[in-house]
N, C-alpha and C positions, 0 to 999 in steps of 0.2 A: 658679417658674412662667416659661414661655417669654415671656409678655407681661405688662405691668402688670395688676394686678387691676382689673377694671372695676367701679366702684361708682356706683350711682345714688342720689342724695339726694332725698328727698321730704318736704316739710314745709310747713305753712301759714305758718310764721314765717321770714322772710328771715334774721333774726339767727341762728337755729338753723342754717340752711344754711351761713352764713358760718363759724360756729364749728366745725361738722363738717368743712367743707372745709379749714380751717386745721389741724385735728387729723390729717386723713388725707392731706394733700398731701405728695407725695414721688415719687421716681422709680419706686417700686414700685406706684403706683396711677394710675389714670386716672379722673377724676371727671366726673360729669354731674349736672345739676339738672333736676328735672321741670318747672321753669318755663321751660326752654329746649328746644331740639330733642331729642327722645328718640333715644338710640342704638339700633342694631340689637340684637335680643334676644340674639344669640350673642356680643355684646361685653360683656354685663353678667354679672358673677359674683355680686354682692351688691347688695341694695337696703337702704338705711338709711332708716328712717321713724319718725315719732312719731305717726302717724295710720293709720287703716284704709285699706287699698289699695282704691280704687274706680275705676270706669271713668272718672270725672272726672279723677282724678289719673294714671291709667295707661290711657289709651284704646286703646293699641296691643294688640290681642288676641294678637299674637305672643308676648307675655310670659306668657300664661296657662298654656300647656302646660309651659314650662321651670320656672315657679314651682311648678306642681303636682307635677312630677317631682323637685323639689329641685335642679334644675340651675342655678337662681338662688337663692342663699341670702337669707334675710330677717332683718334685725336690727331689732327693734322697741324703741323707747326710750319707757319710761313707759306708753304705751298698751297696755291688755290685749288679747290676741288671739293668734291663731296666729303663731308665729315660730320660726325655727331658734335664734336667740339673743335673749333678753330682757334688756335693761339698764335701769338707772334712767333717769329723765327727763333727768338731767344727769350722764352718765358722764364720767369723766376721759378725757383725750386718749389715754392709754396703753391704757385699757380698750377704747375704741372702736377703736383701731388693731389691738389684738390680736384682738378679736372679728372684725373684717373680714378680717384676714389669714388666720386659721384657717378661717373660713367660706368664703372664696374658694378655699382649697385643697380643702375638701370638695366645693364646687360643681364645681371642675375635675375631680375624680375621678369625680363622677357624670356629668359631660358625657362624659368619656372612656369610661366604662362604657357609656353610651347609644350612643356612636358604634361601639364594639366590637360591641354587640348588633345594631345595624343592619347592620354589615358581615357578621356571622355569618348574619343572616337573609337577606341578599342572596346570600351564598355558598351557603346551603342551597337557596334558590330556584333558583340556577343549577345546583346539583347534582341537583335533582329535576325539572328541566325539559328537554324536548327542544329543542335550539336551532333546529331547522328549522321545526317546527310550533307551537312554544310550548306544546304540551300537556305534562302530566306525563309523565315518562319511565318506563322499566321499574323503576327503583329506587322511584319514588313508587308505582307500581302494586303492587310487592311489599309496601310498607308498608300500602297500603290493603287488600290481601288479608288481611294479618295482623291488621288492626284489629278484625275480627269473628270471629276464631278464639278458642278457649278461652284465657282469660287476657287477651284483648284488650278493646277497648272494646265496650260493648253497642250494638246498633243504636239509632238515634235514635227509630225507630218500630217496636217489636218486633212489632206485629201484621202488618207487611208481610213478605212473603217476599223472599228474596235471589235476585238474578239476576246471572249473569256471562255476558258475551257476547264473542266474538272476531269482528272484522270484517277481511276481507282483500280487497284490490283484485284483480280478476281479470286474469290475464295481464299483470302489471305489468312483467315482464321484457321483453315485447314493446314496451310503452310506452317503456321506457328505450332500447331499441334503435332505435325509430322517432324519438322526440323528443329523445333524448340525456338525460344525467343532469340537465341544467338544466331541461329540460321535465318530467322525472319529479319533480324537487324542487318545481316549481311546482304540480304536481297534489297532491303530498303536503301542501303548505301550504294548498291549498284544502280538502282533506279535513279537515285539522286545524281549520280555521276552522269548518267545518260541525259537526264533533263538539264543539267547544268551546261551540257554541250550545246543546247539549244540557244544559249545566249549569243552564240556567234551569228545566228540568223535573226536576232532581235526578239527572241521569246523570253519573257520573264517567267520563271518557274519558282514555286514555293511549296514547301511541305505544310499542309494545313492541319495535319494530325493523323496519327495512325498510318494507313496506307493510302491516304488521299492527298493528291497534289493539285495545285492550281496553276493555270497558264494564262498569261495575258500577252496578246500580240496584236499587231496591226497588219491588215491586208487590204488589197484593192477591192476584193469582192469575196463573196461567201465561199465560192469554190476554192479559192486560194487559201482561205482560212482553214477550210476542212482538210485540204491536202497537207498543210503544214502540221496540223494536229495529228492527222492520221499517220504521217511519216514518223513523227516523234513517238507515237504510241507503238507502232510496229517496231521501231528501233529498240524501244525499251523491252518489248517482249522477246526480241531476237537475241539480245546481247546479255540478258540476265541469266545467271546460272545458279540454281537449276531453272529450267524454263518456266516462265509464268505467262499468264495472259492478263490483259488489262482492258477496262472499259472506259470510254470517255464520252462526255457530253459537252456540247459547245453552243454558244450563242454569238451571232455576228450581227452587227448593225452598221450599215453604210452611213447613216446619218448619226448625229450626236445622240448618244444614249449613255446615261450614267453607268459606270462599270458595275456598281452594286446591283442595278437592274439586270444586267447581263449575267451576273453571278447567280442570281435567283433562277434565271431561265436555264443556265447551264446545269445547275443542280437537278432541275426537272429532267433535262435531257439525259443526264447520267443515269437516272433511275429508269428511263425508257430503255437505254442501252442494256442495262442489267436485266430488265424484264424481257427483252427480246432475245436473250440467250448469252449475253456477255461477249467479250472478245470482239468488240466493235465500237464504232463511234456514232453517236446520234447527234444530229444537228438541228437546231431550231430553224424555222422558216425566217426569211428576211424580215426584220422588224420594221414596221411602218409607224409604230407609236410605242411609247414606253409603257411598261406595266403600271398598274395603279400604285398608289402610295403604299398600300399594305404589302405589296409584293416586293418592295425595294429593300426590305430588311434582309440582312445576311442570314442565310440558312444555318 
């Protein structure tokens, strides 16, 4: 181990503490007693005790989670109860040293695994997030589309219909030309903030690229889906400074329809909204059947 094994001794009996300390003392260990100042939780690998662990003896709640995850091992002497290693009330010095040494190695492995899992989770979060708007990115969008396709996860509320919408800022190229890319980025961050607020109403929003954003939501009927998307589109236009307009296209299906199919139709509706003058939402008719296989590809 790169550092000495951190061992915390807890007992009602001072003689026991001294006996354990003599048995465990050495260059490979660092010892603390609960009747002194408690060390930081990440410094402790093993707790040795002959009594139940209570808030009275271990008041620092930072120990709770590492103990529950096994990142701090527990050696219990005599007292019956949960423990990683149970020894007799009066173990030999070699028994106690061996138990603590091996358990400290196990705890270190668990700590290392936890750190690796945290690192992987952070890397995944970075890989699935758009760095400018902090919204989910296109990769996260594709995963969400696949989540309710055949073989994917079922909808959390199957009685609700699926809705996929695309939202695009109007004349964003002109905005970049007038305000520069820094000004354009500022607007995109504001848009991302407004769309992120939609999570409170169950709307999943992602940045698909440039000034295009995707929305996935569930609604009881087409009118409710249209109202939700239109409210969000209007909120984006109203709160972004300088003022911008946006166009949206959406597709709703009361019956099961793969989200990739709805994505294709929503893209067509977005083009209709732009062709009709922009600054509006265009909605597809209620779907009675899914598009053919060629239309199911992502635009």
